[in-house]
C-alpha positions in Angstrom: 167.1 -43.4 52.3 165.2 -39.5 52.8 164.6 -38.3 56.3 161.2 -36.9 56.5 160.9 -33.0 58.0 160.3 -32.8 61.0 156.5 -31.1 61.4 158.0 -27.0 62.6 155.3 -26.5 64.3 156.0 -29.5 67.1 159.8 -28.6 66.5 159.1 -24.8 67.3 156.5 -26.2 70.7 160.0 -28.9 71.7 162.2 -26.3 71.5 160.5 -23.7 73.7 159.4 -26.1 76.4 163.1 -27.5 77.0 164.6 -23.7 77.0 162.2 -22.4 79.1 162.0 -25.9 81.3 165.5 -25.9 82.4 165.7 -21.6 82.9 162.4 -22.0 84.9 164.4 -24.6 87.5 166.9 -22.4 87.5 165.4 -19.6 88.0 163.4 -20.9 90.6 165.9 -23.0 92.3 163.5 -26.4 92.6 161.0 -28.2 91.0 158.5 -31.4 91.4 159.3 -35.5 89.7 157.0 -36.2 87.9 156.5 -39.4 85.6 160.4 -39.3 86.3 161.2 -35.4 84.8 162.3 -32.7 86.9 159.7 -29.8 86.1 159.2 -26.1 87.8 157.0 -24.8 90.3 154.9 -22.4 87.2 156.9 -22.3 83.9 155.8 -18.9 83.1 157.7 -18.1 79.9 155.7 -21.4 78.2 152.9 -20.5 80.2 152.7 -16.7 78.4 154.1 -18.9 74.6 151.9 -20.9 74.9 149.3 -17.9 75.1 150.3 -15.9 72.4 150.3 -18.1 70.8 146.9 -19.1 70.5 145.6 -15.2 70.4 148.4 -14.7 67.4 145.7 -17.3 65.4 142.7 -15.8 66.1 144.6 -11.7 65.1 145.8 -13.9 61.8 141.9 -15.5 61.0 140.7 -11.7 61.5 142.7 -9.6 59.5 143.9 -12.1 56.8 148.1 -12.5 58.2 149.9 -15.0 57.3 149.4 -17.5 59.8 152.6 -19.7 59.0 155.1 -16.4 60.2 153.3 -14.8 62.9 152.3 -18.7 64.5 156.4 -19.3 63.7 157.3 -16.2 65.2 154.9 -16.2 68.6 155.9 -19.4 69.4 160.3 -18.3 69.6 159.5 -14.7 69.6 160.8 -15.4 73.1 162.6 -18.9 73.0 165.9 -17.5 74.2 164.9 -15.0 77.2 165.7 -15.8 80.9 163.4 -15.5 83.6 165.3 -12.5 86.4 168.0 -11.3 82.8 169.6 -7.6 84.0 171.5 -5.5 82.6 170.9 -4.3 78.5 167.8 -7.0 77.2 169.1 -8.5 73.7 166.1 -11.5 74.1 164.9 -10.7 70.1 168.1 -10.5 68.6 169.0 -14.1 70.7 165.7 -15.4 69.9 166.4 -13.8 66.0 169.6 -15.7 65.6 168.2 -19.0 67.0 165.5 -19.2 64.0 168.0 -21.6 61.3 168.7 -24.3 64.1 165.5 -25.1 65.1 163.8 -24.7 61.8 166.9 -25.6 60.1 165.3 -29.7 59.8 161.5 -28.6 59.8 159.3 -28.1 56.8 158.8 -24.5 56.9 158.7 -22.3 54.3 162.8 -21.2 53.5 161.0 -18.2 52.2 159.2 -17.0 55.1 161.7 -17.3 57.7 162.8 -13.4 56.8 159.4 -12.3 57.9 159.6 -14.4 60.8 163.3 -12.9 61.5 161.9 -9.4 61.0 159.0 -10.1 63.5 160.7 -11.3 66.5 163.2 -8.5 66.2 160.9 -5.7 66.8 158.6 -7.2 69.1 159.7 -6.0 72.6 158.8 -3.3 74.6 155.0 -1.6 76.2 154.2 1.1 73.9 154.5 1.7 70.3 155.0 5.4 68.5 153.4 4.5 65.8 152.4 1.3 63.8 154.7 -1.7 63.2 155.3 -3.1 59.2 154.5 -5.5 58.0 151.6 -7.3 59.0 152.7 -10.6 61.2 155.0 -8.3 62.5 151.9 -5.6 64.1 150.6 -8.9 64.4 153.5 -10.7 66.4 153.4 -7.3 69.0 150.0 -7.3 69.2 149.2 -10.7 70.0 152.7 -10.6 72.7 151.3 -7.1 74.1 147.4 -8.9 74.1 148.7 -11.5 76.6 149.9 -9.2 79.5 146.4 -8.5 79.5 143.0 -9.8 81.0 142.3 -13.5 83.1 145.3 -15.4 82.1 147.3 -12.8 82.2 146.5 -12.5 86.0 147.2 -16.4 86.5 150.6 -15.6 85.2 151.6 -12.8 86.7 150.5 -14.6 90.0 152.0 -17.8 88.8 155.4 -16.2 88.5 155.7 -13.3 91.5 157.0 -15.8 94.3 159.9 -16.3 92.4 161.5 -12.9 92.1 159.7 -12.4 95.7 157.4 -13.1 98.5 153.7 -12.4 97.6 150.3 -11.2 99.2 147.5 -10.0 98.8 148.4 -6.7 99.3 151.5 -6.5 97.5 149.3 -8.4 94.4 146.9 -5.8 94.5 149.8 -2.8 94.6 151.2 -4.3 92.1 148.2 -4.9 89.6 147.3 -1.4 90.4 150.4 -0.5 88.9 150.5 -2.3 86.5 147.4 -0.7 85.1 148.8 2.5 84.3 151.4 0.7 82.1 148.3 -1.5 80.6 146.5 1.3 79.9 149.2 2.5 77.3 149.7 -0.7 75.9 146.2 -0.5 74.8 146.6 2.6 73.4 149.3 0.9 71.0 147.6 -1.9 69.6 148.1 -2.1 65.8 145.3 -4.5 64.4 142.0 -3.1 65.2 140.2 -6.4 66.5 143.5 -6.7 68.8 142.6 -2.4 70.0 139.2 -3.7 70.8 140.7 -7.3 72.4 142.5 -4.6 74.5 139.9 -2.2 75.4 138.2 -5.1 76.6 140.5 -7.1 78.5 141.6 -3.9 80.1 138.5 -3.2 81.7 138.1 -6.9 82.6 141.7 -6.1 85.2 140.6 -2.9 86.1 137.2 -4.4 87.5 138.7 -7.3 89.3 141.4 -4.7 91.0 138.7 -2.4 91.8 136.9 -5.4 93.4 140.3 -7.2 94.9 140.6 -3.7 97.1 137.5 -3.8 98.1 137.1 -7.4 100.0 140.7 -6.7 101.4 
């Protein structure tokens, strides 16, 4: 009997979720028991990746990028990145090395794995000195960084902060205003025109949010 290959997007999501849930439980040190499953207080890495995937679908349609390559890379770009890791950051290489094992039994087009790996290997960093190529690699960088700007990014930031250190409204404001300095560089580094436009809108939202927060407190 010939087995039916797993649908690749489901395989990517499950592989990512299994890794991030266990890693978040390790990092938080506690979790909630829901329907017989131990879940972390906040699975930041999965939430971030889900935002990247959704942005990837949007950007692929805007610039005619190969959606298979971009969405697969979006699901797996951080699939081996651990919370709180210190020292040399090798998560892009680790994620690229995990590709074959995750995709082998799926229906993902084999001839697109090399381009997916290239995108994952080149997504690291908050700014660029020159645009990335090819298009799918440029798009992954853009959507990964766009996910760090805007309204959802605030939920991610506030949700994960207590895992690293005690949080207060004042500390979140100070860190947010400091992040704005980096966020401007992210905005200026976008590769594609749609991402540049979206980044500018999201940056302005963050700037106004922290301005309002400072006024309130």
